C-alpha positions as CSV (number, residue, x, y, z in Angstrom):
1,X,-39.6,37.3,-32.3
2,X,-39.6,38.8,-35.6
3,X,-39.3,35.8,-37.1
4,X,-42.7,34.8,-35.3
5,X,-44.3,38.1,-36.5
6,X,-43.2,37.5,-40.2
7,X,-44.7,34.4,-40.2
8,X,-47.6,35.4,-38.7
9,X,-48.1,38.3,-41.1
10,X,-47.6,35.5,-44.0
11,X,-49.8,33.2,-42.5
12,X,-52.7,36.0,-42.4
13,X,-52.8,36.4,-45.8
14,X,-56.3,35.7,-47.6
15,X,-54.9,34.6,-51.1
16,X,-52.2,31.5,-49.3
17,X,-54.1,28.7,-49.0
18,X,-52.8,26.3,-46.1
19,X,-53.9,22.9,-44.9
20,X,-54.4,24.0,-41.2
21,X,-56.5,26.7,-42.8
22,X,-58.4,23.6,-44.5
23,X,-58.9,21.8,-41.4
24,X,-60.0,24.8,-39.6
25,X,-63.0,26.0,-42.4
26,X,-64.0,22.1,-42.3
27,X,-64.5,22.0,-38.4
28,X,-66.3,25.8,-38.9
29,X,-68.9,24.4,-41.6
30,X,-69.4,21.5,-39.6
31,X,-70.3,24.1,-36.7
32,X,-72.3,26.4,-39.2
33,X,-74.6,23.1,-40.0
34,X,-75.6,22.2,-36.6
35,X,-76.7,25.8,-36.4
36,X,-78.6,25.8,-39.6
37,X,-80.3,22.3,-38.7
38,X,-81.2,24.1,-34.8
39,X,-82.5,27.1,-36.7
40,X,-84.6,25.1,-39.1
41,X,-86.6,23.1,-36.2
42,X,-87.5,26.3,-35.0
43,X,-88.7,27.7,-38.5
44,X,-85.9,30.3,-39.4
45,X,-83.8,29.6,-41.9
46,X,-80.8,32.4,-42.0
47,X,-78.8,33.6,-44.9
48,X,-74.9,31.8,-44.3
49,X,-72.6,35.1,-44.0
50,X,-69.6,35.9,-45.5
51,X,-68.2,36.5,-42.0
52,X,-68.6,35.4,-38.5
53,X,-66.7,38.4,-36.1
54,X,-65.5,37.4,-32.2
55,X,-64.4,40.2,-30.4
56,X,-60.7,40.0,-29.7
57,X,-61.6,40.9,-25.9
58,X,-63.6,37.7,-25.3
59,X,-60.3,35.5,-26.5
60,X,-57.9,37.3,-24.6
61,X,-59.9,37.8,-21.0
62,X,-59.5,33.7,-19.9
63,X,-55.9,33.9,-21.2
64,X,-54.9,36.6,-19.1
65,X,-56.8,35.2,-16.0
66,X,-55.0,32.0,-16.6
67,X,-51.5,34.3,-16.5
68,X,-52.5,36.6,-13.6
69,X,-53.0,33.4,-11.6
70,X,-49.9,31.6,-13.0
71,X,-48.3,34.9,-11.7
72,X,-49.6,34.7,-8.7
73,X,-48.4,31.0,-8.2
74,X,-45.0,32.3,-8.9
75,X,-44.6,35.0,-6.9
76,X,-45.5,32.3,-3.9
77,X,-43.2,29.9,-5.2
78,X,-40.5,32.7,-5.0
79,X,-41.0,33.5,-1.2
80,X,-41.1,30.2,-0.1
81,X,-38.2,29.4,-1.8
82,X,-36.3,32.8,-0.3
83,X,-37.8,31.4,3.2
84,X,-36.0,28.1,2.7
85,X,-32.7,29.7,1.6
86,X,-32.6,31.9,5.0
87,X,-33.2,28.7,6.6
88,X,-30.6,26.7,4.9
89,X,-28.5,29.6,5.8
90,X,-29.3,29.5,9.4
91,X,-28.7,25.5,9.5
92,X,-25.2,26.0,8.2
93,X,-24.1,28.5,10.5
94,X,-25.2,25.8,13.1
95,X,-23.4,23.2,11.3
96,X,-20.2,25.1,11.0
97,X,-20.3,25.8,14.6
98,X,-20.8,22.2,15.2
99,X,-18.0,21.3,13.0
100,X,-15.8,23.6,15.2
101,X,-16.8,21.1,18.1
102,X,-16.4,18.2,16.2
103,X,-12.8,19.3,15.2
104,X,-11.6,19.1,18.5
105,X,-12.0,15.2,18.2
106,X,-9.6,15.0,15.6
107,X,-7.2,17.3,17.2
108,X,-7.4,15.6,20.0
109,X,-6.6,12.0,18.1
110,X,-3.7,13.6,16.4
111,X,-2.3,14.4,19.6
112,X,-3.1,11.4,20.9
113,X,-1.1,10.1,17.8
114,X,2.1,12.3,18.0
115,X,1.9,11.2,21.8
116,X,2.5,7.7,20.7
117,X,5.0,8.7,18.4
118,X,6.9,10.3,20.9
119,X,6.6,7.6,23.3
120,X,7.6,5.3,20.4
121,X,10.8,7.2,20.0
122,X,11.6,7.5,23.9
123,X,11.3,3.8,23.6
124,X,13.8,3.4,21.4
125,X,16.3,5.4,23.0
126,X,15.5,3.7,26.0
127,X,16.0,0.2,24.4
128,X,19.5,2.0,22.9
129,X,20.3,2.8,26.7
130,X,19.4,-0.5,27.7
131,X,21.9,-2.1,25.2
132,X,24.2,-0.1,25.8
133,X,24.3,-1.1,29.4
134,X,23.8,-4.7,28.2
135,X,27.2,-4.4,26.1
136,X,29.1,-3.0,29.1
137,X,28.3,-6.0,31.2
138,X,30.9,-8.6,30.2
139,X,33.4,-5.8,31.1
140,X,31.8,-5.4,34.6
141,X,31.5,-9.4,34.9
142,X,35.0,-10.2,33.7
143,X,36.7,-8.9,37.4
144,X,34.6,-11.0,39.0
145,X,35.4,-13.9,37.1
146,X,38.8,-13.2,37.4
147,X,39.3,-13.3,40.9
148,X,36.5,-16.4,41.0
149,X,39.3,-18.1,38.6
150,X,42.4,-17.2,41.3
151,X,40.1,-18.2,43.9
152,X,39.5,-21.9,42.4
153,X,43.3,-21.9,41.5
154,X,43.7,-21.3,45.0
155,X,41.5,-23.4,46.7
156,X,42.8,-26.5,44.1
157,X,46.5,-25.5,45.4
158,X,45.9,-26.1,49.1
159,X,43.7,-29.4,48.4
160,X,46.9,-30.7,46.2
161,X,50.0,-29.1,48.4
162,X,48.2,-28.9,51.9
163,X,45.3,-30.8,52.7
164,X,46.0,-34.0,50.4
165,X,49.2,-35.1,52.5
166,X,47.4,-34.7,55.8
167,X,44.6,-36.6,54.5
168,X,47.2,-39.2,53.6
169,X,48.8,-39.3,56.8
170,X,45.4,-39.5,58.6
171,X,44.4,-42.6,56.3
172,X,47.6,-44.2,57.2
173,X,46.7,-43.6,61.5
174,X,43.3,-44.9,60.6
175,X,44.4,-48.2,59.2
176,X,47.1,-48.6,62.1
177,X,44.2,-48.1,64.6
178,X,42.1,-50.5,62.6
179,X,44.9,-53.0,63.1
180,X,45.6,-52.3,66.4
181,X,42.1,-52.7,67.5
182,X,42.2,-56.5,65.8
183,X,45.1,-57.1,67.6
184,X,43.1,-56.1,71.1
185,X,40.6,-58.1,70.6
186,X,43.1,-61.0,70.0
187,X,44.6,-60.2,72.5
188,X,44.3,-62.8,75.9
189,X,46.3,-61.4,78.6
190,X,46.2,-57.9,80.7
191,X,49.7,-57.3,79.8
192,X,49.1,-57.4,76.5
193,X,45.8,-55.5,76.3
194,X,47.5,-52.8,78.1
195,X,50.4,-52.5,75.9
196,X,48.3,-52.3,73.0
197,X,46.1,-49.8,74.9
198,X,49.0,-47.7,75.4
199,X,50.2,-48.2,71.4
200,X,46.2,-46.5,71.0
201,X,46.4,-44.0,72.9
202,X,49.8,-42.8,70.9
203,X,48.0,-43.2,68.0
204,X,44.8,-41.1,68.8
205,X,47.3,-38.5,70.3
206,X,48.8,-38.5,66.2
207,X,45.8,-38.6,64.7
208,X,44.6,-35.4,66.7
209,X,47.5,-33.7,66.0
210,X,46.9,-34.3,62.1
211,X,43.3,-33.6,62.6
212,X,44.3,-30.2,64.2
213,X,46.6,-29.6,61.3
214,X,43.6,-30.6,58.7
215,X,41.4,-28.1,60.4
216,X,43.6,-25.2,60.1
217,X,43.9,-26.1,56.1
218,X,40.7,-26.7,55.8
219,X,39.5,-23.4,57.8
220,X,41.9,-21.9,54.7
221,X,39.9,-23.5,51.9
222,X,36.6,-22.5,53.6
223,X,37.6,-18.6,53.6
224,X,38.6,-19.3,50.3
225,X,35.1,-20.6,49.1
226,X,33.1,-18.2,51.0
227,X,35.4,-15.5,48.8
228,X,33.9,-17.6,45.7
229,X,30.5,-17.5,47.2
230,X,30.5,-13.6,47.4
231,X,31.9,-13.4,43.9
232,X,29.4,-16.0,42.5
233,X,26.8,-13.5,44.8
234,X,28.2,-10.4,42.7
235,X,28.1,-12.5,39.4
236,X,24.5,-13.5,39.9
237,X,23.9,-10.2,40.4
238,X,25.1,-9.2,37.1
239,X,23.5,-11.7,35.3
240,X,20.3,-10.7,37.1
241,X,20.8,-7.4,36.0
242,X,21.6,-8.5,32.0
243,X,18.2,-10.6,32.3
244,X,16.3,-8.0,33.8
245,X,17.4,-5.4,30.9
246,X,16.7,-8.1,28.6
247,X,13.6,-8.4,29.6
248,X,12.9,-4.2,29.7
249,X,14.0,-4.5,25.8
250,X,11.2,-7.2,25.3
251,X,8.6,-5.1,27.1
252,X,9.8,-2.2,25.1
253,X,9.7,-4.0,22.0
254,X,6.0,-5.1,22.7
255,X,4.9,-1.8,24.2
256,X,6.2,-0.4,20.4
257,X,4.9,-2.8,18.4
258,X,1.4,-2.1,20.3
259,X,2.1,1.7,19.2
260,X,2.8,0.3,15.6
261,X,-0.5,-1.5,15.6
262,X,-2.2,1.4,17.3
263,X,-1.0,3.9,14.6
264,X,-1.6,1.4,11.9
265,X,-4.8,0.8,13.4
266,X,-5.6,4.8,13.2
267,X,-4.1,4.7,9.4
268,X,-6.4,2.0,8.3
269,X,-9.5,3.4,9.9
270,X,-8.6,6.9,8.0
271,X,-8.4,5.0,4.6
272,X,-11.5,3.2,5.4
273,X,-13.1,6.6,6.3
274,X,-11.8,7.9,2.6
275,X,-12.8,4.9,0.9
276,X,-16.3,5.4,2.7
277,X,-16.4,9.3,2.1
278,X,-15.8,8.2,-1.8
279,X,-18.4,5.8,-2.0
280,X,-20.7,8.2,0.0
281,X,-20.0,10.7,-2.9
282,X,-20.3,7.9,-5.9
283,X,-23.9,6.8,-4.1
284,X,-24.4,10.9,-4.4
285,X,-23.0,11.1,-8.0
286,X,-25.2,7.9,-9.0
287,X,-28.7,9.4,-7.4
288,X,-27.7,12.3,-9.6
289,X,-27.1,10.6,-12.8
290,X,-30.2,8.5,-12.0
291,X,-32.1,11.6,-11.2
292,X,-31.2,13.5,-14.2
293,X,-31.8,10.2,-16.8
294,X,-35.6,10.6,-16.4
295,X,-35.6,14.1,-17.0
296,X,-33.1,14.0,-19.9
297,X,-35.1,11.0,-21.1
298,X,-38.3,13.1,-21.1
299,X,-36.4,16.0,-22.8
300,X,-35.4,14.0,-25.6
301,X,-39.1,12.5,-26.0
302,X,-40.2,16.4,-26.0
303,X,-37.8,16.7,-28.9
304,X,-38.7,13.8,-31.0
305,X,-42.1,14.9,-30.5
306,X,-41.5,18.5,-31.8
307,X,-39.3,17.1,-34.5
308,X,-42.8,14.6,-35.5
309,X,-44.9,17.6,-35.7
310,X,-42.1,19.8,-37.4
311,X,-41.9,17.0,-40.0
312,X,-45.7,16.9,-40.2
313,X,-45.5,20.4,-40.9
314,X,-43.0,20.6,-43.5
315,X,-44.9,17.5,-45.3
316,X,-48.3,19.5,-45.1
317,X,-46.2,22.7,-46.6
318,X,-44.7,20.5,-49.3
319,X,-48.3,18.9,-50.2
320,X,-49.6,22.8,-50.4
321,X,-46.4,23.6,-52.1
322,X,-47.3,21.1,-55.2
323,X,-50.8,22.7,-55.1
324,X,-50.0,25.7,-55.3
325,X,-49.2,27.0,-59.3
326,X,-48.6,30.7,-58.9
327,X,-45.1,31.4,-58.9
328,X,-45.7,34.7,-55.9
329,X,-47.0,31.9,-53.8
330,X,-44.7,29.4,-54.4
331,X,-41.9,31.6,-53.6
332,X,-43.5,32.4,-50.1
333,X,-44.1,29.0,-49.1
334,X,-40.8,28.1,-50.1
335,X,-39.2,30.8,-47.6
336,X,-41.9,29.4,-45.1
337,X,-40.5,26.0,-45.7
338,X,-36.7,27.1,-45.3
339,X,-37.2,28.4,-41.9
340,X,-39.1,25.4,-40.5
341,X,-36.5,23.3,-42.0
342,X,-34.2,25.6,-40.1
343,X,-36.0,24.9,-36.9
344,X,-36.0,21.3,-38.1
345,X,-31.7,22.0,-37.7
346,X,-32.1,23.2,-34.7
347,X,-34.7,20.3,-33.5
348,X,-32.1,17.9,-34.5
349,X,-28.7,19.5,-32.9
350,X,-30.5,19.8,-29.7
351,X,-31.2,16.1,-29.8
352,X,-27.8,15.3,-30.7
353,X,-26.7,17.3,-27.2
354,X,-29.5,15.3,-25.2
355,X,-28.4,12.2,-27.3
356,X,-24.4,12.4,-26.3
357,X,-25.5,13.4,-22.9
358,X,-27.9,10.2,-22.2
359,X,-25.0,8.4,-23.9
360,X,-22.5,10.1,-21.3
361,X,-24.9,9.3,-18.6
362,X,-25.0,5.7,-19.4
363,X,-21.0,5.5,-19.6
364,X,-20.9,6.9,-16.2
365,X,-23.4,4.5,-14.6
366,X,-21.5,1.5,-16.1
367,X,-18.1,3.1,-14.7
368,X,-19.9,3.5,-11.1
369,X,-20.6,-0.3,-11.2
370,X,-16.9,-0.9,-11.6
371,X,-15.6,1.9,-9.4
372,X,-18.5,0.4,-7.0
373,X,-17.2,-3.0,-7.2
374,X,-13.4,-1.6,-6.5
375,X,-14.6,0.0,-3.3
376,X,-16.3,-2.9,-1.9
377,X,-13.1,-4.9,-2.7
378,X,-10.9,-2.2,-1.2
379,X,-13.3,-1.7,1.7
380,X,-13.0,-5.5,2.3
381,X,-9.4,-5.6,2.5
382,X,-9.3,-3.0,4.5
383,X,-11.7,-4.1,7.1
384,X,-9.8,-7.5,7.0
385,X,-6.8,-5.8,8.1
386,X,-8.4,-3.8,10.9
387,X,-9.7,-6.9,12.4
388,X,-6.4,-8.8,12.1
389,X,-4.7,-5.4,13.8
390,X,-6.9,-4.6,16.3
391,X,-6.5,-8.6,17.3
392,X,-2.8,-7.9,18.1
393,X,-3.1,-4.4,19.5
394,X,-3.6,-4.3,23.4
395,X,-7.7,-3.1,24.2
396,X,-6.9,-0.5,26.4
397,X,-4.7,1.4,24.0
398,X,-7.7,1.2,21.4
399,X,-9.8,2.3,23.8
400,X,-7.5,5.2,24.8
401,X,-7.6,6.3,21.1
402,X,-11.3,6.0,20.9
403,X,-12.1,7.9,24.0
404,X,-14.1,11.2,23.4
405,X,-12.7,14.2,24.4
406,X,-15.5,15.7,26.6
407,X,-18.7,14.7,27.5
408,X,-21.3,15.2,25.0
409,X,-19.3,14.7,21.7
410,X,-21.5,12.2,20.7
411,X,-24.1,14.2,20.8
412,X,-22.8,16.8,18.9
413,X,-21.9,14.2,16.2
414,X,-25.5,12.9,15.8
415,X,-26.7,16.6,15.9
416,X,-24.4,17.7,13.2
417,X,-25.2,14.4,11.0
418,X,-29.0,15.4,11.6
419,X,-28.5,19.0,10.1
420,X,-26.5,18.0,7.5
421,X,-29.3,15.4,6.3
422,X,-31.9,18.3,7.1
423,X,-30.0,21.1,4.8
424,X,-30.0,18.2,2.3
425,X,-33.5,17.7,2.1
426,X,-34.2,21.4,2.1
427,X,-32.0,21.7,-0.6
428,X,-33.4,19.3,-2.7
429,X,-36.8,21.4,-1.9
430,X,-35.5,24.7,-3.3
431,X,-34.2,22.7,-6.1
432,X,-38.1,21.3,-6.9
433,X,-39.5,24.6,-6.6
434,X,-37.1,26.1,-8.8
435,X,-38.1,23.4,-11.4
436,X,-41.6,24.3,-10.4
437,X,-40.9,28.0,-11.3
438,X,-39.6,27.5,-14.1
439,X,-41.9,25.3,-15.4
440,X,-44.8,27.7,-14.8
441,X,-42.8,30.7,-16.4
442,X,-42.3,28.4,-19.7
443,X,-46.1,27.9,-19.5
444,X,-46.9,31.6,-19.2
445,X,-44.3,32.3,-22.0
446,X,-46.3,30.0,-24.4
447,X,-49.5,31.3,-23.6
448,X,-48.1,34.8,-24.6
449,X,-46.8,33.1,-28.0
450,X,-49.6,31.4,-29.0
451,X,-52.1,34.8,-27.7
452,X,-51.4,36.8,-31.0
453,X,-51.6,34.0,-33.3
454,X,-55.3,33.7,-32.7
455,X,-57.3,35.2,-35.4
456,X,-59.8,37.6,-34.1
457,X,-62.0,36.8,-37.2
458,X,-63.1,33.4,-38.2
459,X,-64.1,33.5,-42.0
460,X,-66.0,31.0,-43.8
461,X,-65.0,30.9,-47.4
462,X,-66.9,29.1,-49.9
463,X,-67.6,25.4,-50.0
464,X,-65.5,22.8,-51.7
465,X,-67.4,21.2,-54.9
466,X,-70.2,18.5,-53.9
467,X,-69.1,15.2,-55.7
468,X,-71.1,13.6,-58.8
469,X,-73.3,10.7,-58.1
470,X,-71.4,8.2,-59.8
471,X,-68.5,8.6,-57.5
472,X,-70.8,8.5,-54.3
473,X,-72.6,5.1,-55.7
474,X,-69.0,3.8,-56.4
475,X,-67.2,5.0,-52.8
476,X,-70.4,3.1,-51.5
477,X,-70.4,-0.4,-53.3
478,X,-67.0,-0.4,-52.2
479,X,-67.9,-0.4,-48.6
480,X,-70.4,-2.4,-48.5
481,X,-68.3,-5.1,-50.8
482,X,-65.3,-4.9,-48.2
483,X,-67.7,-5.5,-45.2
484,X,-69.2,-8.7,-46.9
485,X,-66.1,-10.0,-47.7
486,X,-65.0,-9.4,-43.7
487,X,-67.8,-10.9,-42.6
488,X,-67.5,-14.2,-44.8
489,X,-63.7,-14.2,-43.6
490,X,-64.6,-14.2,-40.1
491,X,-67.3,-17.1,-40.7
492,X,-64.9,-19.3,-42.5
493,X,-62.1,-18.4,-39.3
494,X,-64.7,-19.8,-37.0
495,X,-66.3,-22.6,-38.7
496,X,-62.2,-24.3,-39.9
497,X,-61.0,-23.5,-36.5
498,X,-64.2,-25.8,-34.4
499,X,-63.2,-28.6,-37.5
500,X,-60.0,-28.7,-36.6
501,X,-60.4,-29.2,-33.1
502,X,-63.1,-31.9,-33.9
503,X,-60.7,-33.9,-35.9
504,X,-57.3,-33.9,-33.9
505,X,-59.2,-33.5,-30.4
506,X,-56.4,-30.9,-29.5
507,X,-56.5,-30.8,-25.6
508,X,-54.6,-27.7,-23.9
509,X,-51.2,-29.2,-22.6
510,X,-51.1,-29.7,-19.1
511,X,-50.1,-27.3,-16.5
512,X,-46.3,-27.3,-16.0
513,X,-44.8,-27.5,-12.8
514,X,-43.6,-24.0,-11.6
515,X,-39.9,-24.7,-10.3
516,X,-38.9,-22.7,-7.3
517,X,-36.2,-20.5,-8.0
518,X,-33.6,-20.2,-5.3
519,X,-31.7,-16.7,-5.6
520,X,-28.1,-17.0,-4.7
521,X,-26.4,-14.1,-3.7
522,X,-24.4,-12.3,-6.6
523,X,-20.9,-13.7,-6.9
524,X,-18.1,-11.0,-6.0
525,X,-15.7,-10.4,-8.9
526,X,-12.7,-8.8,-7.7
527,X,-10.8,-6.0,-10.0
528,X,-7.9,-7.0,-12.5
529,X,-4.6,-6.6,-11.3
530,X,-3.7,-5.2,-14.9
531,X,-5.7,-3.2,-17.5
532,X,-7.3,-5.6,-20.2
533,X,-9.4,-4.9,-23.1
534,X,-12.1,-7.4,-22.0
535,X,-13.6,-9.7,-19.5
536,X,-15.0,-12.7,-20.3
537,X,-16.9,-14.9,-17.5
538,X,-17.0,-18.5,-18.4
539,X,-19.2,-20.7,-16.1
540,X,-19.4,-24.5,-14.9
541,X,-20.6,-27.2,-12.9
542,X,-18.0,-29.3,-12.1
543,X,-14.2,-29.0,-11.9
544,X,-13.4,-31.4,-14.6
545,X,-15.1,-28.4,-17.0
546,X,-12.5,-26.0,-16.5
547,X,-9.5,-27.2,-18.9
548,X,-12.3,-27.5,-21.7
549,X,-13.6,-24.1,-21.0
550,X,-10.2,-22.5,-20.8
551,X,-9.0,-24.3,-24.3
552,X,-12.2,-23.3,-25.7
553,X,-11.6,-19.9,-25.2
554,X,-8.2,-20.2,-26.9
555,X,-9.4,-21.4,-29.8
556,X,-11.7,-17.9,-30.3
557,X,-10.6,-15.3,-32.3
558,X,-8.7,-12.2,-30.4
559,X,-6.9,-9.3,-31.9
560,X,-3.3,-9.6,-31.7
561,X,-1.7,-7.5,-28.8
562,X,-4.7,-7.5,-26.5
563,X,-5.2,-9.2,-23.5
564,X,-8.3,-10.7,-22.4
565,X,-9.4,-11.7,-18.6
566,X,-10.7,-15.3,-18.1
567,X,-13.0,-15.4,-14.9
568,X,-14.4,-18.4,-14.3
569,X,-17.6,-19.1,-12.2
570,X,-18.5,-22.5,-10.0
571,X,-22.3,-22.1,-10.3
572,X,-23.0,-25.3,-8.3
573,X,-21.3,-23.8,-5.6
574,X,-21.4,-20.0,-6.4
575,X,-18.2,-18.9,-6.0
576,X,-15.1,-18.4,-8.2
577,X,-12.6,-20.9,-9.1
578,X,-9.6,-20.7,-7.5
579,X,-5.9,-20.8,-8.8
580,X,-5.4,-24.1,-7.5
581,X,-8.1,-25.8,-8.9
582,X,-7.1,-24.1,-12.4
583,X,-3.5,-25.6,-12.0
584,X,-4.7,-29.1,-10.9
585,X,-7.1,-29.2,-13.9
586,X,-3.8,-29.2,-16.4
587,X,-2.0,-31.4,-14.0
588,X,0.8,-28.9,-13.2
589,X,3.3,-29.4,-10.9
590,X,3.5,-26.5,-8.6
591,X,4.9,-25.8,-5.1
592,X,1.8,-25.9,-2.5
593,X,3.6,-23.2,-0.7
594,X,3.5,-20.7,-3.0
595,X,-0.2,-20.7,-3.3
596,X,-0.5,-20.2,0.4
597,X,1.4,-16.7,-0.5
598,X,-1.1,-15.7,-3.3
599,X,-3.8,-13.2,-2.1
600,X,-5.5,-12.6,-5.3
601,X,-4.9,-13.3,-9.0
602,X,-5.6,-12.4,-12.7
603,X,-5.8,-14.8,-15.5
604,X,-5.9,-13.9,-19.0
605,X,-5.1,-15.0,-22.6
606,X,-2.6,-12.9,-24.8
607,X,-2.9,-12.9,-28.4
608,X,0.6,-12.3,-30.1
609,X,1.6,-13.2,-33.7
610,X,2.8,-16.9,-32.6
611,X,-0.6,-17.7,-31.4
612,X,-2.6,-17.0,-28.0
613,X,-0.5,-17.6,-24.9
614,X,-1.8,-17.6,-21.1
615,X,-0.7,-15.3,-18.8
616,X,-1.2,-15.2,-15.1
617,X,-0.5,-12.3,-12.5
618,X,-0.9,-12.9,-8.6
619,X,-0.7,-10.4,-5.7
620,X,1.8,-11.7,-2.9
621,X,1.1,-11.2,0.6
622,X,2.9,-8.4,2.4
623,X,6.2,-9.9,3.7
624,X,5.9,-13.0,2.1
625,X,9.2,-14.2,-0.4
626,X,9.0,-16.8,-2.8
627,X,12.0,-19.1,-2.0
628,X,10.5,-22.4,-3.2
629,X,10.7,-21.0,-6.7
630,X,14.4,-22.2,-7.0
631,X,13.4,-25.5,-5.5
632,X,10.8,-25.9,-8.3
633,X,13.2,-24.9,-10.9
634,X,15.6,-27.2,-9.9
635,X,13.1,-30.2,-9.7
636,X,11.8,-29.2,-13.3
637,X,15.6,-29.6,-14.5
638,X,15.9,-32.8,-13.0
639,X,12.5,-34.4,-13.4
640,X,11.3,-32.8,-16.5
641,X,8.2,-30.4,-17.2
642,X,4.7,-32.3,-16.9
643,X,1.3,-31.1,-18.5
644,X,-1.8,-32.9,-18.0
645,X,0.1,-36.3,-17.0
646,X,2.5,-36.0,-20.2
647,X,6.4,-35.1,-20.2
648,X,6.9,-31.8,-22.5
649,X,9.9,-32.2,-24.9
650,X,11.9,-28.8,-24.2
651,X,14.3,-26.8,-26.3
652,X,16.8,-25.8,-23.5
653,X,17.3,-27.8,-19.9
654,X,18.3,-25.3,-18.0
655,X,16.2,-22.2,-16.8
656,X,18.0,-18.9,-18.2
657,X,17.5,-15.2,-17.4
658,X,17.1,-12.1,-19.5
659,X,16.3,-8.2,-18.8
660,X,12.9,-7.4,-20.0
661,X,11.6,-3.9,-19.1
662,X,14.5,-3.5,-16.8
663,X,12.8,-6.6,-14.7
664,X,14.4,-10.2,-14.5
665,X,12.6,-12.6,-16.0
666,X,13.5,-16.2,-15.7
667,X,12.6,-18.9,-18.4
668,X,13.0,-22.2,-19.8
669,X,12.4,-22.3,-23.7
670,X,10.0,-25.3,-25.2
671,X,10.2,-24.3,-28.4
672,X,11.5,-21.6,-30.5
673,X,8.3,-20.2,-31.5
674,X,8.2,-18.2,-28.4
675,X,7.1,-21.0,-26.4
676,X,8.2,-21.9,-22.8
677,X,7.7,-21.3,-18.8
678,X,8.7,-17.4,-18.5
679,X,8.2,-15.7,-14.8
680,X,9.2,-12.6,-13.2
681,X,8.5,-10.8,-9.9
682,X,8.1,-7.4,-9.6
683,X,7.4,-5.8,-6.1
684,X,4.8,-8.0,-4.5
685,X,3.4,-9.2,-8.4
686,X,4.3,-12.7,-9.7
687,X,3.9,-13.1,-12.9
688,X,4.0,-16.0,-15.3
689,X,3.4,-16.6,-18.9
690,X,3.8,-19.3,-21.8
691,X,5.9,-16.4,-23.9
692,X,8.5,-13.4,-23.2
693,X,6.3,-11.5,-25.5
694,X,3.7,-12.3,-22.9
695,X,5.9,-11.4,-19.7
696,X,7.0,-8.2,-21.0
697,X,3.2,-7.4,-22.0
698,X,1.9,-7.5,-18.3
699,X,5.4,-5.8,-17.3
700,X,4.5,-2.6,-19.0
701,X,0.7,-2.7,-18.3
702,X,2.3,-2.9,-14.3
703,X,4.5,-0.3,-14.2
704,X,1.7,2.1,-16.0
């Protein structure tokens, strides 16, 4: 304020003439002339006064009235703000209560999770118990199997030693009976027939005795067989018990798998919620940045305008400084100029701060796009994984996990979301009111600062000397010549335009048909699997352009030690080019089974001292192994390496192995200029490069 009062005191001095005062004097003179004209018309020619005084009170009255009105508006805004803050406090208290209620669900879900984990542990213990029972089953079966073996041997012994001789005797008697019956048919006399019949009776009596003996032996066999059946029945029961135990284990394992799937589903859901929260926070930050950007832009324009005004003021002062000859006045003007220069410096410093903030906001905006791509990619992966888990998880288990804890919980959740939204809206209103209050206060301060600078007296000083007649005539002549030249130039322009049209019969070109643009959805580019210095997007229409585009990029300049990511878009099909298409374009032999196991890949060019080398990082699906690489190595060692249909001569004939960065790297040397086929696997990442340096660089970046 001291600085401003000094400035005001300095400007009030009559002996210092400024451009601002000159302009004000000219306006006052014009107004005085108008008043003189009006008085002359009335027949009254007054004398020019030395001073025209305007009372200070008359100047201050409208300013004071406006200041009072602004203060009342500020008070009204403050009251409105306080009312909104009270309302926000009440709603936030209600939100706390609603959160306590919704917290019950989280506790309930956690309890369910713990219950599932307990059940899984119980099932594991049950499986262990059943497996223990199954291990004991062979011991349980052994006595019965041994008993069965004894009985079978006993049966076999009876059949061989006792039954077989009886059966042989019976067979002989049967044969004798047949012979006797044959003789009986041939007999002619009664005596002969009676003799044969008596012999038959004797044979039948002998057969009966043998059959009784056979029955005794067969009864023994039947008894043994009955015992064998009983033993078989016991063994069957043991086998059934084993089968049922194995079924119980399968059911328990299936149930454990269902529980594991449900727990994994719950974990994935939580991860998805976190990602959605991150996305919401990112959106909020983006909105804040987008809201702040116009304000910063406005502030920047305001400061630049202020700088321009200061520049104009400095120019005026420098002009004034050149016109003033007195040393004392020059010193006063120089002091004032230094103060204004200091103001300019302060304005420039503030502009630098705002420009830095603007740059920071633009950087944030670019980062938001990258982060959003990463989050969307992560969301897609999680949603896909959740769908896969849901397919193998029992539906009733998922319903049990999602079942509300009590009636009305959904209503509570709805109310909570509504209240949160309402609080956000109220806070936004409060923020706008605060800005409005600040704006009104700034207006009041500006008026208070401007008020003291209004001079209560307007002084009409002596008019400047009137120019000579020659100078006036010269100015009028120059103006007249300028208008004549301008008129002639216009006439010549229109005549020449008309003549050119008549000679060449120029006709407007036919209207071009407007092609209807078909907007295609934007191609999603997944984030890079490793950190890269730059991403270059190549666009193709046909597949046979892939090789040409990659080789073209290989020919461009890349700083040594940097990796440039290559992304290839197929515009015709509106998608990214696949790894299979890239390999096929170079006619490289590869195991097709590996491609099915790759989830994502990043293709790049690495620049090293020996030249540029292709690098490839592929992410392998969970649980997959790359056993086919060994077979692929063997095929290359046997048949040779082919690229673009040509056999490549190699220095070494077999793959070798080396440790790089603590990881095993397999390689086949093509030339001693660090060129070859090099690959390594770190966790679920497959790294491929044309050089060992390239593999080493990628391993470093993966481990970071």
